[in-house]
Residue frames as a rotation matrix with the C-alpha (Angstrom) as fourth column:
MET 1
0.333 0.890 -0.311 140.59
-0.269 -0.227 -0.936 -112.36
-0.904 0.396 0.164 -91.27
ALA 2
-0.767 -0.516 0.382 140.59
0.196 0.379 0.905 -113.82
-0.611 0.768 -0.190 -94.78
TYR 3
0.052 0.763 -0.644 138.67
-0.818 -0.338 -0.466 -113.40
-0.573 0.551 0.606 -98.01
VAL 4
-0.583 -0.164 0.796 137.57
0.131 0.948 0.291 -116.59
-0.802 0.274 -0.531 -99.78
SER 5
-0.058 0.525 -0.849 136.38
-0.884 -0.422 -0.200 -116.79
-0.463 0.739 0.489 -103.38
MET 6
-0.427 -0.028 0.904 134.95
0.267 0.951 0.155 -119.62
-0.864 0.307 -0.399 -105.47
THR 7
-0.209 0.334 -0.919 134.29
-0.902 -0.428 0.050 -119.56
-0.377 0.840 0.391 -109.19
GLY 8
-0.117 0.227 0.967 132.47
0.252 0.949 -0.193 -122.24
-0.961 0.221 -0.168 -111.15
PHE 9
-0.248 -0.078 -0.966 133.00
-0.794 -0.554 0.249 -122.15
-0.555 0.829 0.075 -114.91
ARG 10
0.266 0.393 0.880 131.28
0.267 0.847 -0.459 -124.19
-0.926 0.358 0.120 -117.61
PRO 11
-0.745 -0.589 -0.312 133.11
-0.164 -0.291 0.942 -124.14
-0.646 0.754 0.120 -120.96
LYS 12
0.070 0.826 -0.560 130.91
-0.804 -0.286 -0.522 -123.73
-0.591 0.487 0.644 -124.06
GLY 13
0.951 0.291 -0.109 132.07
-0.300 0.770 -0.562 -126.99
-0.079 0.567 0.820 -125.58
ILE 14
0.644 -0.713 0.279 134.98
0.546 0.683 0.484 -129.21
-0.536 -0.159 0.829 -126.36
ALA 15
0.411 -0.482 0.774 136.37
0.749 -0.306 -0.587 -126.85
0.520 0.821 0.236 -129.00
ARG 16
0.618 -0.111 0.778 136.83
-0.303 -0.947 0.106 -124.16
0.725 -0.302 -0.619 -126.33
LEU 17
0.975 -0.151 -0.165 138.62
0.218 0.478 0.851 -126.43
-0.050 -0.865 0.499 -123.84
PRO 18
0.181 -0.981 0.074 142.23
0.942 0.152 -0.300 -125.88
0.283 0.124 0.951 -125.07
MET 19
-0.237 -0.234 0.943 141.94
0.131 -0.969 -0.208 -122.09
0.963 0.074 0.260 -124.75
PHE 20
0.738 0.562 0.373 140.11
-0.327 -0.185 0.927 -122.44
0.590 -0.806 0.047 -121.43
TRP 21
0.832 -0.446 -0.330 142.84
0.554 0.637 0.536 -124.67
-0.029 -0.628 0.777 -120.00
TRP 22
-0.101 -0.896 0.432 145.64
0.793 -0.335 -0.508 -122.46
0.600 0.291 0.745 -121.30
ARG 23
-0.062 0.151 0.987 144.09
-0.251 -0.959 0.131 -119.43
0.966 -0.240 0.097 -119.59
THR 24
0.889 0.455 0.044 143.26
-0.182 0.264 0.947 -121.41
0.420 -0.851 0.317 -116.44
VAL 25
0.521 -0.766 -0.376 146.79
0.836 0.548 0.040 -122.73
0.175 -0.335 0.926 -115.94
ARG 26
-0.375 -0.675 0.635 148.29
0.514 -0.722 -0.464 -119.26
0.772 0.153 0.618 -116.41
SER 27
0.189 0.536 0.823 145.77
-0.444 -0.701 0.558 -117.70
0.876 -0.471 0.105 -113.99
PHE 28
0.927 0.122 -0.356 146.36
0.205 0.631 0.749 -120.47
0.315 -0.766 0.559 -111.44
MET 29
0.071 -0.982 -0.173 150.12
0.935 0.126 -0.330 -119.86
0.346 -0.138 0.928 -111.53
GLN 30
-0.371 -0.143 0.917 149.54
0.063 -0.990 -0.129 -116.11
0.926 0.009 0.376 -111.18
ALA 31
0.621 0.697 0.360 147.23
-0.339 -0.175 0.924 -116.64
0.707 -0.696 0.128 -108.18
ARG 32
0.761 -0.344 -0.550 149.72
0.604 0.684 0.408 -118.85
0.236 -0.643 0.729 -106.36
ARG 33
-0.309 -0.950 0.043 152.41
0.901 -0.307 -0.307 -116.15
0.304 -0.056 0.951 -106.69
ALA 34
0.104 0.431 0.896 150.11
0.250 -0.884 0.396 -113.18
0.963 0.183 -0.200 -106.01
PRO 35
-0.871 -0.380 0.310 150.66
-0.148 -0.400 -0.905 -111.06
0.468 -0.834 0.292 -102.89
GLY 36
-0.466 0.687 0.557 148.20
-0.871 -0.247 -0.424 -112.02
-0.154 -0.683 0.714 -100.17
ASN 37
0.240 0.563 -0.791 147.30
-0.655 0.695 0.296 -115.43
0.716 0.447 0.536 -101.62
LEU 38
-0.190 -0.222 0.956 146.85
-0.932 0.346 -0.105 -118.04
-0.308 -0.912 -0.273 -98.90
LEU 39
-0.338 0.177 0.924 145.32
0.090 0.984 -0.155 -120.90
-0.937 0.031 -0.349 -100.92
THR 40
-0.134 0.344 -0.929 144.65
-0.971 -0.231 0.055 -121.79
-0.196 0.910 0.365 -104.55
THR 41
-0.739 -0.037 0.673 142.90
-0.042 0.999 0.008 -125.03
-0.672 -0.022 -0.740 -105.44
GLY 42
-0.346 0.638 -0.688 140.55
-0.937 -0.262 0.229 -126.40
-0.034 0.724 0.689 -108.06
ARG 43
-0.673 0.242 0.698 138.15
0.077 0.963 -0.260 -129.25
-0.735 -0.121 -0.667 -108.78
ILE 44
-0.742 0.560 -0.368 135.72
-0.503 -0.103 0.858 -130.33
0.443 0.822 0.358 -111.46
VAL 45
-0.756 0.600 0.263 132.25
0.056 0.459 -0.887 -131.08
-0.653 -0.655 -0.380 -110.10
GLY 46
0.158 0.918 0.363 129.48
0.508 0.239 -0.827 -132.15
-0.847 0.315 -0.429 -112.48
GLY 47
0.197 -0.155 0.968 131.26
0.973 -0.091 -0.213 -130.73
0.121 0.984 0.133 -115.51
VAL 48
0.922 0.082 0.377 131.79
0.041 -0.992 0.117 -127.36
0.384 -0.092 -0.919 -113.80
HIS 49
0.019 -0.990 -0.143 135.42
0.708 0.114 -0.697 -126.27
0.706 -0.088 0.702 -113.33
HIS 50
0.929 0.370 -0.027 135.82
0.250 -0.569 0.784 -124.69
0.275 -0.735 -0.620 -109.89
THR 51
-0.286 -0.955 0.077 138.58
0.382 -0.187 -0.905 -122.64
0.879 -0.230 0.418 -108.38
MET 52
0.863 0.408 -0.299 138.74
0.432 -0.288 0.855 -121.73
0.262 -0.867 -0.424 -104.71
THR 53
-0.199 -0.928 0.316 141.16
0.422 -0.372 -0.827 -119.09
0.885 -0.031 0.465 -103.51
ALA 54
0.717 0.300 -0.629 141.78
0.697 -0.300 0.652 -117.59
0.007 -0.906 -0.424 -100.11
TRP 55
0.066 -0.611 0.789 143.39
0.403 -0.707 -0.581 -114.20
0.913 0.357 0.199 -99.60
SER 56
-0.671 -0.384 -0.634 144.73
0.732 -0.206 -0.650 -112.22
0.119 -0.900 0.419 -96.69
ASP 57
-0.409 0.587 -0.698 142.20
0.120 -0.724 -0.679 -109.51
-0.904 -0.362 0.225 -97.57
LEU 58
0.562 0.753 0.342 139.75
0.506 0.015 -0.862 -108.35
-0.654 0.658 -0.373 -100.25
ALA 59
0.654 -0.360 -0.666 142.23
-0.572 -0.811 -0.123 -105.84
-0.496 0.461 -0.736 -101.66
SER 60
-0.464 -0.853 0.239 144.72
-0.504 0.475 0.721 -108.63
-0.729 0.214 -0.650 -102.44
MET 61
-0.210 0.475 0.855 142.05
0.597 0.755 -0.273 -110.61
-0.775 0.453 -0.441 -104.29
ARG 62
0.804 0.563 -0.192 140.98
0.232 -0.595 -0.770 -107.56
-0.547 0.574 -0.609 -106.27
GLY 63
0.215 -0.822 -0.527 144.59
-0.741 -0.489 0.460 -106.82
-0.636 0.292 -0.714 -107.20
PHE 64
-0.643 -0.407 0.648 144.93
-0.002 0.848 0.530 -110.33
-0.766 0.339 -0.547 -108.59
VAL 65
0.153 0.829 0.537 141.62
0.670 0.313 -0.673 -110.22
-0.727 0.463 -0.508 -110.50
ALA 66
0.896 0.297 -0.330 142.50
0.047 -0.803 -0.593 -106.94
-0.441 0.516 -0.734 -112.20
SER 67
0.252 -0.881 -0.400 145.96
-0.854 -0.397 0.337 -107.91
-0.456 0.257 -0.852 -113.49
GLY 68
-0.579 -0.802 0.147 148.03
-0.650 0.562 0.511 -110.27
-0.493 0.201 -0.847 -115.57
ALA 69
-0.975 0.111 -0.194 146.80
-0.035 0.782 0.622 -113.62
0.220 0.613 -0.758 -116.86
HIS 70
-0.516 0.837 -0.181 143.55
0.707 0.297 -0.642 -113.41
-0.483 -0.460 -0.745 -114.90
LEU 71
-0.121 0.449 -0.885 142.62
-0.259 -0.875 -0.408 -110.08
-0.958 0.180 0.222 -116.47
ALA 72
-0.708 -0.186 -0.681 143.35
-0.701 0.065 0.710 -111.50
-0.088 0.980 -0.176 -119.94
ALA 73
-0.916 0.399 -0.041 141.17
0.396 0.915 0.074 -114.53
0.067 0.051 -0.996 -119.15
MET 74
-0.305 0.845 -0.440 138.32
0.469 -0.269 -0.841 -112.32
-0.829 -0.463 -0.314 -118.02
LYS 75
-0.373 0.120 -0.920 138.40
-0.634 -0.757 0.158 -110.40
-0.677 0.642 0.358 -121.29
ASN 76
-0.681 0.086 -0.727 137.63
-0.597 0.510 0.619 -113.68
0.424 0.856 -0.296 -123.10
PHE 77
-0.808 0.313 0.499 135.29
-0.310 0.495 -0.812 -115.08
-0.501 -0.811 -0.303 -120.48
ARG 78
0.121 0.992 -0.038 132.03
-0.525 0.032 -0.851 -114.97
-0.843 0.123 0.524 -122.44
LYS 79
0.149 -0.150 -0.977 133.63
-0.958 0.222 -0.181 -116.44
0.244 0.963 -0.111 -125.57
LEU 80
-0.711 -0.612 -0.346 134.78
-0.498 0.786 -0.367 -119.46
0.497 -0.088 -0.863 -123.58
GLY 81
-0.509 0.546 -0.666 131.76
0.607 0.776 0.173 -120.21
0.611 -0.316 -0.726 -121.37
THR 82
0.333 0.687 0.646 129.61
-0.216 -0.611 0.761 -119.17
0.918 -0.393 -0.055 -118.45
GLY 83
-0.542 -0.632 -0.554 130.36
0.419 0.368 -0.830 -118.84
0.729 -0.682 0.065 -114.77
THR 84
0.709 0.697 0.110 129.13
0.147 -0.299 0.943 -118.23
0.690 -0.652 -0.314 -111.26
VAL 85
-0.429 -0.899 0.091 131.13
0.171 -0.180 -0.969 -116.56
0.887 -0.400 0.230 -108.48
PHE 86
0.823 0.567 -0.040 130.85
0.173 -0.182 0.968 -116.17
0.542 -0.803 -0.247 -104.73
GLY 87
-0.328 -0.942 -0.074 133.18
0.402 -0.068 -0.913 -114.56
0.855 -0.329 0.401 -102.22
TYR 88
0.784 0.585 0.207 133.07
0.042 -0.382 0.923 -113.61
0.619 -0.715 -0.324 -98.58
SER 89
-0.199 -0.808 0.555 135.16
-0.651 -0.315 -0.691 -112.58
0.732 -0.499 -0.463 -95.58
CYS 90
0.787 0.390 -0.479 135.76
0.058 0.725 0.686 -115.08
0.615 -0.568 0.548 -92.79
ASP 91
0.737 -0.484 0.473 137.90
-0.648 -0.306 0.697 -115.54
-0.193 -0.820 -0.539 -89.69
GLU 92
-0.271 -0.819 0.505 139.70
-0.428 0.573 0.699 -118.65
-0.862 -0.027 -0.506 -90.95
ILE 93
-0.559 0.003 -0.829 139.95
-0.819 0.151 0.553 -120.51
0.127 0.988 -0.082 -94.23
PRO 94
0.278 0.752 0.598 137.02
-0.737 0.566 -0.370 -122.94
-0.616 -0.338 0.711 -94.50
ASP 95
-0.506 -0.404 0.762 137.15
0.102 0.849 0.518 -126.35
-0.857 0.340 -0.388 -96.14
TRP 96
-0.992 0.049 -0.117 136.18
-0.121 -0.089 0.989 -126.93
0.038 0.995 0.094 -99.78
ASP 97
-0.552 0.829 -0.094 132.76
0.756 0.545 0.362 -128.44
0.351 0.128 -0.927 -98.98
THR 98
-0.088 0.489 -0.868 131.72
0.726 -0.565 -0.392 -125.44
-0.682 -0.664 -0.306 -96.90
VAL 99
-0.574 -0.189 -0.797 132.65
-0.272 -0.874 0.403 -122.95
-0.773 0.448 0.450 -99.62
TYR 100
-0.975 0.223 -0.016 131.06
0.073 0.385 0.920 -125.11
0.211 0.895 -0.392 -102.32
ALA 101
-0.305 0.909 -0.282 127.76
0.952 0.287 -0.107 -125.25
-0.017 -0.301 -0.953 -100.38
LEU 102
-0.040 0.234 -0.971 127.79
0.340 -0.911 -0.234 -121.46
-0.939 -0.340 -0.043 -99.96
TRP 103
-0.858 -0.314 -0.407 128.65
-0.277 -0.384 0.881 -121.02
-0.433 0.868 0.242 -103.66
LYS 104
-0.777 0.616 0.130 125.63
0.551 0.566 0.613 -123.14
0.304 0.548 -0.779 -104.63
LEU 105
0.025 0.831 -0.556 123.35
0.958 -0.178 -0.223 -121.07
-0.284 -0.527 -0.801 -102.38
HIS 106
0.490 0.147 -0.860 124.70
0.309 -0.951 0.014 -117.57
-0.816 -0.272 -0.511 -102.98
GLY 107
-0.538 -0.792 0.288 126.70
0.553 -0.073 0.830 -117.61
-0.636 0.606 0.477 -106.21
ARG 108
0.459 0.635 -0.621 125.90
-0.132 -0.642 -0.755 -115.05
-0.878 0.429 -0.211 -108.87
GLU 109
0.480 -0.228 0.847 126.34
0.829 0.432 -0.354 -115.43
-0.286 0.872 0.396 -112.60
VAL 110
0.056 -0.533 -0.844 128.92
-0.081 -0.845 0.528 -113.27
-0.995 0.039 -0.090 -114.30
């Protein structure tokens, strides 16, 4: 069993990009080292910056979200842009296109 999460983030403009990227790189590094992380990847689609992570369980993902660089990024989230998230449990890690399609259908704004 795994827990997969996708976030799509749209920065509020070019002036916000340096801070966005600084926080993104730090959060990405944290995710890759986090207990229970199985996959961390990202893509830009239509100007939206996406991350897809897979975790051994929901508790591992929640531990990551509530700590370190990711927590700091979340505290500045609304200053930097807007985003949509989607996560779900699955038996095996799906491919990017599958998660992206589900994110488009079921994502919720944060």
